[in-house]
N, C-alpha and C positions, 0 to 999 in steps of 0.2 A: 355722291358721298362714298359709295362703296369703292369707287375707283381711286379714292384718295384726293379728290378735288376739294379745295376749301370752298365753302358755300356761303354766300350772302343772299338772303331772300327776304321778300316783303313779309312782314308780320301779319299775314293774312292767308286764309285758305290752307292749301296743302303745305306750303312752306312753314306756316305757323305750327303745323302739326308735326312736321318731320325734322325741324331744326330746333334744337335746344340752345338758346342764345348763350354764346361764349363757352359752350361745351362741344356741340357738334357743328357749329357754324355761327353765323350772326344774322340777326333780324335788322331790317331797317323799316321805318315808318312808311306805310303805303303812300304812294304819290308824293314822296318827299325826296327830291333829288339831292338836296343838301345832306340829309341824313344818310342816304345811300353812299354819297361820296365820303362822308365821315367814316362809315363802316368799312368801306373798301380800303381807305387809308389805314384804319386801325388793323384790318386783317393783314395788309402788306407789312405793317410795322411790327407784327408779333414776332417774338424771337422764334428761331427755327424749332426749338424744343416744344414751344407752345403750339405751333402749327402742326407738328407731328402728333402731339397729344390730341388735338382736335380731329385730325384725320383718323386716328385710331378709334376715338370715341364715336365718330360718325359711322365708320364702317361697322363697328360693333352694334350700333343701334339698328342699322339696316339689316344686318344678319339676324338679329333677334326678332325684329318686327315685320319683316317682309319676306318670309320664307314662302315658298310655293304652297306648302301645306297650310300655313296660317291664312294666306290670302284666299285659297280655295275654301277653307272652312268658313271664313267670314262671308264670302260670296254666297255659298250654299246656305248659310244662316239667314242672309237677307232674302233669298228665294223662299226658304221655308216660312219665314215671317210673313211674306207677301201672300203665299199660298194659303196659309192659315187665316189670314185676314180676309181674303176674298172668297175662300170656300165657306166661311161662316155667313156670308150674305146670301 
């Protein structure tokens, strides 16, 4: 997404969390090949201006939510939570 690729991902797991449907990419129903094909066709058929808008929204989302500082802080927060939990035992 940060590199400007248009993204279609299953509405499950990480893709469900990192793609906002019709804003930063598109979701398809997990294990549904027909829905995937439909979303790929829809993505291809988007006007160039809409594709560019989606690329820019996706890149902005990644820049905002996946900085090194934020990811490190979240990881350290999980470690602290685990330490607190297991030190209490």
